[in-house]
Structure formats: C-alpha cells, structure tokens
BALOBA-1460 file (C-alpha; in Angstrom, 3 decimals):
// residues 318
<rec num="1" residu="m" x="-15.912" y="-20.879" z="-12.872"/>
<rec num="2" residu="s" x="-14.402" y="-22.738" z="-9.909"/>
<rec num="3" residu="p" x="-12.212" y="-20.935" z="-7.388"/>
<rec num="4" residu="l" x="-9.189" y="-22.699" z="-8.887"/>
<rec num="5" residu="d" x="-10.078" y="-21.444" z="-12.373"/>
<rec num="6" residu="i" x="-10.451" y="-17.885" z="-11.062"/>
<rec num="7" residu="f" x="-7.112" y="-18.128" z="-9.320"/>
<rec num="8" residu="l" x="-5.328" y="-19.515" z="-12.391"/>
<rec num="9" residu="s" x="-6.917" y="-16.869" z="-14.677"/>
<rec num="10" residu="a" x="-5.094" y="-14.102" z="-12.778"/>
<rec num="11" residu="p" x="-1.641" y="-12.884" z="-14.014"/>
<rec num="12" residu="p" x="1.134" y="-15.193" z="-12.831"/>
<rec num="13" residu="i" x="3.127" y="-12.753" z="-10.640"/>
<rec num="14" residu="s" x="0.099" y="-11.462" z="-8.733"/>
<rec num="15" residu="r" x="-1.426" y="-14.872" z="-8.091"/>
<rec num="16" residu="t" x="1.932" y="-16.303" z="-7.012"/>
<rec num="17" residu="l" x="2.579" y="-13.370" z="-4.655"/>
<rec num="18" residu="a" x="-0.917" y="-13.681" z="-3.150"/>
<rec num="19" residu="a" x="-0.571" y="-17.441" z="-2.677"/>
<rec num="20" residu="v" x="2.829" y="-17.094" z="-1.003"/>
<rec num="21" residu="v" x="1.639" y="-14.274" z="1.292"/>
<rec num="22" residu="f" x="-1.463" y="-16.202" z="2.384"/>
<rec num="23" residu="s" x="0.362" y="-19.506" z="2.925"/>
<rec num="24" residu="f" x="3.276" y="-17.914" z="4.760"/>
<rec num="25" residu="s" x="1.013" y="-15.831" z="7.026"/>
<rec num="26" residu="v" x="-1.124" y="-18.805" z="7.930"/>
<rec num="27" residu="l" x="2.018" y="-20.793" z="8.868"/>
<rec num="28" residu="i" x="3.215" y="-17.809" z="10.953"/>
<rec num="29" residu="y" x="0.007" y="-17.319" z="12.905"/>
<rec num="30" residu="t" x="-0.639" y="-21.006" z="13.493"/>
<rec num="31" residu="r" x="2.874" y="-21.144" z="14.937"/>
<rec num="32" residu="v" x="4.079" y="-23.802" z="12.487"/>
<rec num="33" residu="i" x="7.087" y="-21.507" z="11.825"/>
<rec num="34" residu="p" x="8.377" y="-18.979" z="14.384"/>
<rec num="35" residu="y" x="7.143" y="-15.421" z="14.024"/>
<rec num="36" residu="d" x="10.266" y="-13.807" z="15.466"/>
<rec num="37" residu="r" x="12.598" y="-15.397" z="12.930"/>
<rec num="38" residu="f" x="11.051" y="-13.769" z="9.838"/>
<rec num="39" residu="v" x="9.787" y="-10.327" z="10.843"/>
<rec num="40" residu="l" x="11.769" y="-7.124" z="10.228"/>
<rec num="41" residu="s" x="14.256" y="-6.425" z="13.003"/>
<rec num="42" residu="l" x="17.114" y="-3.920" z="12.869"/>
<rec num="43" residu="p" x="19.276" y="-5.726" z="15.465"/>
<rec num="44" residu="s" x="18.995" y="-8.950" z="13.471"/>
<rec num="45" residu="l" x="20.077" y="-7.159" z="10.305"/>
<rec num="46" residu="t" x="23.140" y="-5.477" z="11.925"/>
<rec num="47" residu="q" x="24.462" y="-8.499" z="13.772"/>
<rec num="48" residu="l" x="27.110" y="-10.852" z="12.355"/>
<rec num="49" residu="p" x="26.139" y="-12.746" z="10.315"/>
<rec num="50" residu="p" x="23.117" y="-10.608" z="9.363"/>
<rec num="51" residu="e" x="19.767" y="-12.292" z="8.867"/>
<rec num="52" residu="l" x="19.146" y="-10.767" z="5.457"/>
<rec num="53" residu="w" x="16.186" y="-12.952" z="4.633"/>
<rec num="54" residu="r" x="14.053" y="-10.855" z="6.937"/>
<rec num="55" residu="v" x="14.124" y="-8.015" z="4.323"/>
<rec num="56" residu="k" x="11.997" y="-10.171" z="2.040"/>
<rec num="57" residu="t" x="9.998" y="-12.292" z="4.476"/>
<rec num="58" residu="c" x="8.635" y="-9.288" z="6.401"/>
<rec num="59" residu="l" x="6.813" y="-8.225" z="3.203"/>
<rec num="60" residu="l" x="5.045" y="-11.590" z="3.100"/>
<rec num="61" residu="i" x="3.469" y="-11.365" z="6.584"/>
<rec num="62" residu="t" x="-0.020" y="-9.884" z="6.798"/>
<rec num="63" residu="g" x="-1.839" y="-8.560" z="9.830"/>
<rec num="64" residu="p" x="-3.380" y="-11.172" z="12.214"/>
<rec num="65" residu="n" x="-6.917" y="-12.494" z="12.134"/>
<rec num="66" residu="l" x="-8.939" y="-10.875" z="9.316"/>
<rec num="67" residu="g" x="-5.801" y="-9.099" z="8.120"/>
<rec num="68" residu="i" x="-4.725" y="-12.392" z="6.552"/>
<rec num="69" residu="f" x="-7.673" y="-12.309" z="4.191"/>
<rec num="70" residu="f" x="-7.908" y="-8.562" z="3.534"/>
<rec num="71" residu="d" x="-4.202" y="-8.008" z="2.798"/>
<rec num="72" residu="t" x="-4.088" y="-11.127" z="0.576"/>
<rec num="73" residu="y" x="-7.204" y="-9.924" z="-1.267"/>
<rec num="74" residu="f" x="-5.815" y="-6.459" z="-1.918"/>
<rec num="75" residu="l" x="-2.495" y="-7.888" z="-3.154"/>
<rec num="76" residu="y" x="-4.294" y="-10.248" z="-5.482"/>
<rec num="77" residu="v" x="-6.895" y="-7.898" z="-6.925"/>
<rec num="78" residu="y" x="-4.851" y="-4.736" z="-7.295"/>
<rec num="79" residu="g" x="-1.693" y="-6.575" z="-8.201"/>
<rec num="80" residu="a" x="-3.563" y="-8.270" z="-11.058"/>
<rec num="81" residu="k" x="-5.018" y="-4.911" z="-12.065"/>
<rec num="82" residu="l" x="-1.538" y="-3.432" z="-12.343"/>
<rec num="83" residu="e" x="0.034" y="-6.421" z="-14.033"/>
<rec num="84" residu="k" x="-2.455" y="-6.526" z="-16.885"/>
<rec num="85" residu="g" x="-3.661" y="-2.951" z="-16.895"/>
<rec num="86" residu="p" x="-1.329" y="0.073" z="-17.395"/>
<rec num="87" residu="l" x="1.079" y="0.241" z="-20.306"/>
<rec num="88" residu="r" x="4.076" y="0.948" z="-18.105"/>
<rec num="89" residu="f" x="3.735" y="-2.579" z="-16.593"/>
<rec num="90" residu="s" x="3.089" y="-4.307" z="-19.889"/>
<rec num="91" residu="q" x="6.228" y="-6.406" z="-19.332"/>
<rec num="92" residu="r" x="6.398" y="-8.714" z="-16.347"/>
<rec num="93" residu="a" x="9.970" y="-7.646" z="-15.676"/>
<rec num="94" residu="d" x="8.800" y="-4.027" z="-15.199"/>
<rec num="95" residu="f" x="6.208" y="-5.153" z="-12.693"/>
<rec num="96" residu="v" x="8.833" y="-7.144" z="-10.767"/>
<rec num="97" residu="t" x="11.041" y="-4.048" z="-10.672"/>
<rec num="98" residu="y" x="8.093" y="-2.044" z="-9.379"/>
<rec num="99" residu="i" x="7.438" y="-4.563" z="-6.576"/>
<rec num="100" residu="s" x="11.156" y="-4.660" z="-5.682"/>
<rec num="101" residu="f" x="11.477" y="-0.872" z="-5.550"/>
<rec num="102" residu="n" x="8.341" y="-0.346" z="-3.482"/>
<rec num="103" residu="g" x="9.224" y="-3.168" z="-1.164"/>
<rec num="104" residu="g" x="12.699" y="-1.749" z="-0.610"/>
<rec num="105" residu="i" x="11.401" y="1.713" z="0.173"/>
<rec num="106" residu="i" x="8.825" y="0.275" z="2.583"/>
<rec num="107" residu="v" x="11.509" y="-1.683" z="4.427"/>
<rec num="108" residu="i" x="13.784" y="1.348" z="4.668"/>
<rec num="109" residu="l" x="11.033" y="3.643" z="5.977"/>
<rec num="110" residu="n" x="9.952" y="1.142" z="8.593"/>
<rec num="111" residu="l" x="13.508" y="0.608" z="9.782"/>
<rec num="112" residu="l" x="14.097" y="4.350" z="10.106"/>
<rec num="113" residu="i" x="10.681" y="5.617" z="11.261"/>
<rec num="114" residu="t" x="8.032" y="3.195" z="12.369"/>
<rec num="115" residu="s" x="9.882" y="0.058" z="13.560"/>
<rec num="116" residu="g" x="7.248" y="-1.974" z="11.693"/>
<rec num="117" residu="q" x="7.721" y="-5.754" z="11.567"/>
<rec num="118" residu="r" x="5.082" y="-7.207" z="9.228"/>
<rec num="119" residu="l" x="4.687" y="-5.179" z="6.037"/>
<rec num="120" residu="a" x="2.328" y="-6.947" z="3.647"/>
<rec num="121" residu="s" x="-0.399" y="-4.396" z="4.332"/>
<rec num="122" residu="a" x="1.978" y="-1.583" z="3.318"/>
<rec num="123" residu="l" x="2.826" y="-3.345" z="0.074"/>
<rec num="124" residu="a" x="-0.886" y="-3.843" z="-0.657"/>
<rec num="125" residu="l" x="-1.563" y="-0.140" z="-0.109"/>
<rec num="126" residu="s" x="1.196" y="0.758" z="-2.555"/>
<rec num="127" residu="f" x="-0.573" y="-1.453" z="-5.167"/>
<rec num="128" residu="i" x="-3.856" y="0.346" z="-4.435"/>
<rec num="129" residu="t" x="-2.280" y="3.804" z="-4.679"/>
<rec num="130" residu="t" x="-0.658" y="3.082" z="-8.043"/>
<rec num="131" residu="s" x="-3.795" y="1.543" z="-9.498"/>
<rec num="132" residu="t" x="-5.749" y="4.713" z="-8.856"/>
<rec num="133" residu="r" x="-3.708" y="6.503" z="-11.506"/>
<rec num="134" residu="d" x="-5.741" y="4.769" z="-14.217"/>
<rec num="135" residu="s" x="-9.147" y="5.301" z="-12.592"/>
<rec num="136" residu="w" x="-8.770" y="8.911" z="-11.432"/>
<rec num="137" residu="d" x="-12.058" y="10.462" z="-10.327"/>
<rec num="138" residu="e" x="-14.059" y="7.341" z="-11.059"/>
<rec num="139" residu="p" x="-16.576" y="6.759" z="-8.234"/>
<rec num="140" residu="m" x="-16.125" y="3.644" z="-6.128"/>
<rec num="141" residu="t" x="-17.672" y="2.284" z="-2.944"/>
<rec num="142" residu="l" x="-15.881" y="1.213" z="0.196"/>
<rec num="143" residu="v" x="-18.389" y="-0.576" z="2.443"/>
<rec num="144" residu="i" x="-21.157" y="2.083" z="2.253"/>
<rec num="145" residu="l" x="-19.088" y="5.198" z="1.497"/>
<rec num="146" residu="k" x="-18.924" y="6.393" z="-2.134"/>
<rec num="147" residu="m" x="-15.827" y="8.354" z="-3.084"/>
<rec num="148" residu="p" x="-13.497" y="9.076" z="-6.021"/>
<rec num="149" residu="s" x="-11.068" y="6.238" z="-6.508"/>
<rec num="150" residu="q" x="-7.939" y="8.290" z="-5.747"/>
<rec num="151" residu="y" x="-9.110" y="8.686" z="-2.107"/>
<rec num="152" residu="l" x="-9.356" y="4.929" z="-1.441"/>
<rec num="153" residu="p" x="-5.806" y="4.681" z="-0.001"/>
<rec num="154" residu="y" x="-6.575" y="7.491" z="2.492"/>
<rec num="155" residu="a" x="-9.917" y="5.846" z="3.431"/>
<rec num="156" residu="l" x="-8.151" y="2.569" z="4.149"/>
<rec num="157" residu="l" x="-5.565" y="4.408" z="6.238"/>
<rec num="158" residu="l" x="-8.366" y="6.025" z="8.232"/>
<rec num="159" residu="l" x="-10.008" y="2.630" z="8.831"/>
<rec num="160" residu="t" x="-6.645" y="1.274" z="10.017"/>
<rec num="161" residu="l" x="-6.229" y="4.210" z="12.363"/>
<rec num="162" residu="i" x="-9.693" y="3.726" z="13.880"/>
<rec num="163" residu="l" x="-9.859" y="-0.082" z="13.991"/>
<rec num="164" residu="d" x="-6.239" y="-0.852" z="14.797"/>
<rec num="165" residu="s" x="-3.789" y="1.773" z="16.070"/>
<rec num="166" residu="p" x="-1.781" y="4.860" z="15.018"/>
<rec num="167" residu="q" x="1.353" y="2.815" z="14.661"/>
<rec num="168" residu="a" x="-0.368" y="0.341" z="12.314"/>
<rec num="169" residu="a" x="-1.620" y="3.278" z="10.208"/>
<rec num="170" residu="m" x="1.894" y="4.725" z="10.015"/>
<rec num="171" residu="i" x="3.308" y="1.357" z="8.928"/>
<rec num="172" residu="q" x="0.628" y="1.115" z="6.259"/>
<rec num="173" residu="a" x="1.295" y="4.694" z="5.129"/>
<rec num="174" residu="t" x="4.841" y="3.776" z="4.125"/>
<rec num="175" residu="g" x="3.316" y="1.935" z="1.184"/>
<rec num="176" residu="l" x="1.598" y="5.152" z="0.120"/>
<rec num="177" residu="a" x="4.865" y="7.004" z="0.291"/>
<rec num="178" residu="a" x="6.700" y="4.294" z="-1.706"/>
<rec num="179" residu="a" x="4.065" y="4.422" z="-4.477"/>
<rec num="180" residu="y" x="4.324" y="8.220" z="-4.801"/>
<rec num="181" residu="l" x="8.102" y="8.075" z="-4.821"/>
<rec num="182" residu="y" x="7.977" y="5.522" z="-7.633"/>
<rec num="183" residu="d" x="5.681" y="7.748" z="-9.667"/>
<rec num="184" residu="l" x="7.976" y="10.730" z="-9.107"/>
<rec num="185" residu="l" x="11.165" y="8.928" z="-10.144"/>
<rec num="186" residu="t" x="9.544" y="7.431" z="-13.229"/>
<rec num="187" residu="g" x="8.655" y="10.834" z="-14.610"/>
<rec num="188" residu="l" x="4.951" y="10.877" z="-13.961"/>
<rec num="189" residu="y" x="5.248" y="14.443" z="-12.604"/>
<rec num="190" residu="p" x="7.576" y="16.148" z="-15.097"/>
<rec num="191" residu="n" x="6.998" y="19.640" z="-13.637"/>
<rec num="192" residu="f" x="8.888" y="18.536" z="-10.560"/>
<rec num="193" residu="g" x="12.125" y="18.356" z="-12.565"/>
<rec num="194" residu="i" x="12.171" y="14.641" z="-13.362"/>
<rec num="195" residu="k" x="11.119" y="14.212" z="-16.997"/>
<rec num="196" residu="r" x="12.377" y="10.701" z="-17.669"/>
<rec num="197" residu="n" x="12.259" y="7.271" z="-16.067"/>
<rec num="198" residu="l" x="15.035" y="6.955" z="-13.496"/>
<rec num="199" residu="i" x="14.022" y="3.435" z="-12.451"/>
<rec num="200" residu="t" x="15.057" y="1.081" z="-15.249"/>
<rec num="201" residu="t" x="14.531" y="-2.654" z="-15.300"/>
<rec num="202" residu="p" x="17.870" y="-4.555" z="-15.132"/>
<rec num="203" residu="g" x="18.765" y="-6.686" z="-18.091"/>
<rec num="204" residu="w" x="19.021" y="-9.879" z="-16.061"/>
<rec num="205" residu="v" x="15.450" y="-9.373" z="-14.805"/>
<rec num="206" residu="k" x="14.247" y="-9.009" z="-18.419"/>
<rec num="207" residu="k" x="16.030" y="-12.208" z="-19.365"/>
<rec num="208" residu="m" x="14.567" y="-14.040" z="-16.416"/>
<rec num="209" residu="f" x="10.931" y="-13.042" z="-17.076"/>
<rec num="210" residu="g" x="11.167" y="-12.749" z="-20.851"/>
<rec num="211" residu="t" x="9.470" y="-10.301" z="-23.170"/>
<rec num="212" residu="q" x="5.755" y="-10.354" z="-23.893"/>
<rec num="213" residu="n" x="4.982" y="-9.264" z="-27.468"/>
<rec num="214" residu="v" x="1.210" y="-9.626" z="-26.999"/>
<rec num="215" residu="v" x="-0.295" y="-8.208" z="-23.807"/>
<rec num="216" residu="e" x="-3.862" y="-9.165" z="-22.931"/>
<rec num="217" residu="r" x="-6.079" y="-6.406" z="-21.620"/>
<rec num="218" residu="p" x="-9.141" y="-6.937" z="-19.453"/>
<rec num="219" residu="y" x="-11.595" y="-5.256" z="-21.799"/>
<rec num="220" residu="g" x="-15.203" y="-5.586" z="-20.785"/>
<rec num="221" residu="t" x="-14.490" y="-6.003" z="-17.063"/>
<rec num="222" residu="a" x="-13.930" y="-2.367" z="-16.012"/>
<rec num="223" residu="s" x="-16.759" y="-0.633" z="-14.148"/>
<rec num="224" residu="t" x="-17.702" y="2.580" z="-15.947"/>
<rec num="225" residu="p" x="-19.881" y="5.100" z="-14.062"/>
<rec num="226" residu="a" x="-23.103" y="6.192" z="-15.587"/>
<rec num="227" residu="a" x="-23.268" y="9.463" z="-17.496"/>
<rec num="228" residu="g" x="-23.439" y="12.395" z="-15.176"/>
<rec num="229" residu="e" x="-22.661" y="10.295" z="-12.060"/>
<rec num="230" residu="t" x="-20.288" y="11.984" z="-9.603"/>
<rec num="231" residu="a" x="-18.475" y="10.908" z="-6.511"/>
<rec num="232" residu="w" x="-19.419" y="12.051" z="-2.991"/>
<rec num="233" residu="g" x="-22.358" y="13.813" z="-4.599"/>
<rec num="234" residu="l" x="-19.974" y="16.561" z="-5.747"/>
<rec num="235" residu="d" x="-20.102" y="17.925" z="-9.281"/>
<rec num="236" residu="l" x="-16.663" y="17.312" z="-10.830"/>
<rec num="237" residu="s" x="-17.830" y="17.830" z="-14.395"/>
<rec num="238" residu="w" x="-15.885" y="21.154" z="-14.617"/>
<rec num="239" residu="k" x="-12.670" y="19.144" z="-14.957"/>
<rec num="240" residu="r" x="-13.782" y="18.011" z="-18.389"/>
<rec num="241" residu="f" x="-13.387" y="21.547" z="-19.772"/>
<rec num="242" residu="g" x="-10.182" y="22.848" z="-18.183"/>
<rec num="243" residu="p" x="-8.660" y="26.239" z="-18.867"/>
<rec num="244" residu="g" x="-8.847" y="25.867" z="-22.682"/>
<rec num="245" residu="r" x="-6.615" y="24.283" z="-25.268"/>
<rec num="246" residu="t" x="-4.474" y="25.527" z="-28.098"/>
<rec num="247" residu="l" x="-3.721" y="23.739" z="-31.369"/>
<rec num="248" residu="g" x="-1.448" y="20.761" z="-30.627"/>
<rec num="249" residu="g" x="-1.789" y="21.185" z="-26.870"/>
<rec num="250" residu="e" x="-4.536" y="18.668" z="-26.080"/>
<rec num="251" residu="g" x="-2.656" y="17.115" z="-23.149"/>
<rec num="252" residu="s" x="-1.316" y="20.310" z="-21.633"/>
<rec num="253" residu="s" x="-4.116" y="20.791" z="-19.101"/>
<rec num="254" residu="e" x="-3.628" y="17.271" z="-17.724"/>
<rec num="255" residu="v" x="0.078" y="17.850" z="-17.325"/>
<rec num="256" residu="r" x="-0.654" y="20.992" z="-15.283"/>
<rec num="257" residu="q" x="-3.212" y="19.266" z="-13.089"/>
<rec num="258" residu="r" x="-1.051" y="16.286" z="-12.162"/>
<rec num="259" residu="p" x="1.529" y="18.242" z="-10.136"/>
<rec num="260" residu="r" x="-1.301" y="19.852" z="-8.155"/>
<rec num="261" residu="g" x="-2.592" y="16.377" z="-7.326"/>
<rec num="262" residu="c" x="0.892" y="15.298" z="-6.273"/>
<rec num="263" residu="i" x="1.290" y="18.308" z="-3.987"/>
<rec num="264" residu="l" x="-2.086" y="17.645" z="-2.407"/>
<rec num="265" residu="a" x="-1.206" y="14.003" z="-1.895"/>
<rec num="266" residu="v" x="2.097" y="14.840" z="-0.278"/>
<rec num="267" residu="l" x="0.427" y="17.386" z="2.092"/>
<rec num="268" residu="v" x="-2.301" y="14.982" z="3.053"/>
<rec num="269" residu="t" x="0.164" y="12.126" z="3.600"/>
<rec num="270" residu="g" x="2.457" y="14.337" z="5.648"/>
<rec num="271" residu="a" x="-0.410" y="15.586" z="7.799"/>
<rec num="272" residu="f" x="-1.661" y="12.046" z="8.303"/>
<rec num="273" residu="l" x="1.781" y="10.863" z="9.435"/>
<rec num="274" residu="v" x="2.035" y="13.758" z="11.884"/>
<rec num="275" residu="i" x="-1.386" y="13.039" z="13.339"/>
<rec num="276" residu="c" x="-0.567" y="9.328" z="13.733"/>
<rec num="277" residu="g" x="2.739" y="10.187" z="15.403"/>
<rec num="278" residu="l" x="1.168" y="12.600" z="17.851"/>
<rec num="279" residu="l" x="-1.626" y="10.151" z="18.719"/>
<rec num="280" residu="g" x="0.867" y="7.365" z="19.198"/>
<rec num="281" residu="w" x="3.066" y="9.489" z="21.468"/>
<rec num="282" residu="f" x="0.055" y="10.761" z="23.415"/>
<rec num="283" residu="f" x="-1.444" y="7.362" z="24.158"/>
<rec num="284" residu="f" x="1.815" y="5.503" z="24.830"/>
<rec num="285" residu="h" x="4.061" y="8.141" z="26.355"/>
<rec num="286" residu="g" x="2.034" y="11.180" z="27.419"/>
<rec num="287" residu="a" x="-0.903" y="9.538" z="29.110"/>
<rec num="288" residu="q" x="0.672" y="9.608" z="32.575"/>
<rec num="289" residu="s" x="0.984" y="13.374" z="32.592"/>
<rec num="290" residu="g" x="-1.888" y="14.189" z="30.239"/>
<rec num="291" residu="p" x="-5.666" y="14.535" z="30.722"/>
<rec num="292" residu="l" x="-6.128" y="10.744" z="30.430"/>
<rec num="293" residu="s" x="-4.663" y="10.383" z="33.907"/>
<rec num="294" residu="i" x="-7.890" y="11.849" z="35.275"/>
<rec num="295" residu="f" x="-9.811" y="8.781" z="34.095"/>
<rec num="296" residu="g" x="-7.140" y="6.317" z="35.249"/>
<rec num="297" residu="v" x="-6.001" y="5.394" z="31.725"/>
<rec num="298" residu="d" x="-2.386" y="5.876" z="32.798"/>
<rec num="299" residu="k" x="-2.729" y="3.026" z="35.280"/>
<rec num="300" residu="l" x="-4.221" y="0.860" z="32.597"/>
<rec num="301" residu="l" x="-1.396" y="1.589" z="30.194"/>
<rec num="302" residu="s" x="1.286" y="1.032" z="32.791"/>
<rec num="303" residu="g" x="-0.189" y="-2.211" z="34.119"/>
<rec num="304" residu="k" x="-0.763" y="-5.578" z="32.615"/>
<rec num="305" residu="p" x="-2.469" y="-5.893" z="29.224"/>
<rec num="306" residu="p" x="-6.193" y="-6.631" z="29.352"/>
<rec num="307" residu="l" x="-7.502" y="-10.090" z="28.760"/>
<rec num="308" residu="g" x="-7.137" y="-11.070" z="25.113"/>
<rec num="309" residu="g" x="-4.679" y="-8.245" z="24.431"/>
<rec num="310" residu="a" x="-1.580" y="-10.376" z="24.265"/>
<rec num="311" residu="d" x="0.450" y="-10.871" z="21.108"/>
<rec num="312" residu="p" x="-1.261" y="-13.695" z="19.096"/>
<rec num="313" residu="t" x="2.192" y="-14.967" z="18.118"/>
<rec num="314" residu="s" x="3.635" y="-15.011" z="21.631"/>
<rec num="315" residu="t" x="4.532" y="-18.432" z="23.010"/>
<rec num="316" residu="t" x="4.882" y="-17.275" z="26.626"/>
<rec num="317" residu="p" x="2.403" y="-19.152" z="28.839"/>
<rec num="318" residu="h" x="-0.008" y="-17.069" z="30.909"/>
C-alpha cells in the first residue's frame, strides 16, 4: 500500500486531526504564520476583544524539531486506535466529545498551573492513556524497554523530563490528568461514587457526525503476546485467578481491581507533578542560592542563553 492509501485507510477524525496538526505545526515553525498569534496566552484571552481562537489552535501545535513527527504520529496511531477500537467510541460523535472534553481540561490546567503554550503533545498523551484501558497488562516495547502497556504514558513523561525539561513534562502530564478525569466522569470507576456517564454527547454533535449502525473493528491487527509471556520479566499470571468468584459474579474481581489501579495512577501522577515542579523551581529559581552556585551554574542561568538555545520561533535578530 502507498502512504496515501495507508493515510486514507485510517478513521476520518483521526487522520484529519493528524493532518491538520502536522500542517499547522510546519507552517508555525517555518514562520509562514506567526507563532505568537496562535499559542495559548492568558493575557490574550482576557483582553477585549478576547482572542478565543487560541483555545483551539494551541492544541494543534506540536513541539519543535522531532516533536512535529512524534506528536503527529501518536495522535494518528492512538487516535485511530480509539476511534475504531473501544465500544464507548463506536460513534464518531462520542469520539469528538472525548477530544473536546480532554482538550478543554488540558487548556484549563495549563492556564492555571503550567503556563503551557503548545499543547498537542498533551492531547497525544491523553489518547495514549485512554488506549491502554483496552490493552491492560499486555507487554509492549518502547525503544528497547519492555513494559506493561499501562505504563507507556509514564515512560513517555520520563523521556520528556530527561530529554526536554521539567516544565515540558508538566505540560504533557496535563493530558494524563485529562484522560483520567474523563474515565472517572464516565463511570469507569464506579466505586468512587460515579456509576453513570456524566459526559453525554450533545444532540447537535450527533446530528453533525451522524450515526454509524455498522462499526468496523480492526480484527487481525492486534498484537497478542505469546502464552506465558510477561512484561518486565515479572510474573503477572496471578491476576488471572483473583480472590475467587461466586455464581453470577464473574466480573466482580475486575470491578474491585480497577479502583486500585486508579488510586495508584493518581498517586504516581501527583508525585510526578511534584517532582517536576521542584526540579523546575530548583533549576530556574533556586540555583543562585543552592549548591549549583558552587559550579557557576547560577551565572550561566542568569546570563545570556548558550549558542543555539534561542527560541526557534523567535524573529529577533542576533
């Protein structure tokens, strides 16, 4: 199949979103259109008249350089996986509502906490987090590291923290928080008191995208681990047995295990955000009085940026 055939074979919403994100980001970073007119900015939203288009366009801007390709790839692959995979997104209107909700939460969190400007990577991480619900405990490989699929979002956050910066990791983590909030409000964790879907798709969205009576499923393309294969080299086979079942209670053990997974995810996410915040404060505010001053890092941080460290979108001549 040609690349065009592969692209057209993907579900329509995911392929359109990926194409728009890629094209818009390329235009931004090649300076065809101005960067500072489309990124998220609280002063621009509170002025009169407010520049409300930024709420949407900031979700279409990826990271620079290789981020253009990686963020677009994750949006395309995991967006398509959600759009044609789980039953709760069997209707295109439901998937549009999911994207709108997650995008709104990501924008709000970045306005209040991180001051993030380009948020496509956070939206991509929310897609990845939600997609792991249907492949829980299945082993997958990221570069050379093998792990259960539900830990992929945290591994990507760690890579962002190491290769980019604590602030970039915190911005990306807002997508993780948005995905978990969506699961909570749609009743995925009933033991937390929410037993029904509180996020309903509006009628006008259903009319706009129509109703699909026949939903195609990607049978034959899923990667199934071999019998007895475990992730990280850990034996997780005990989860198949559980605490025992009674007549008519086949799904009870799974219901009890899900809240535990949610609590663990919340704790890990909270700890990660705290670590990123402390590292960001230490390197950008506490270096002058901290131990880094011994090595002269405080002078480096307070001086001019190193060669090549300028904003790739800046138009100020050097």
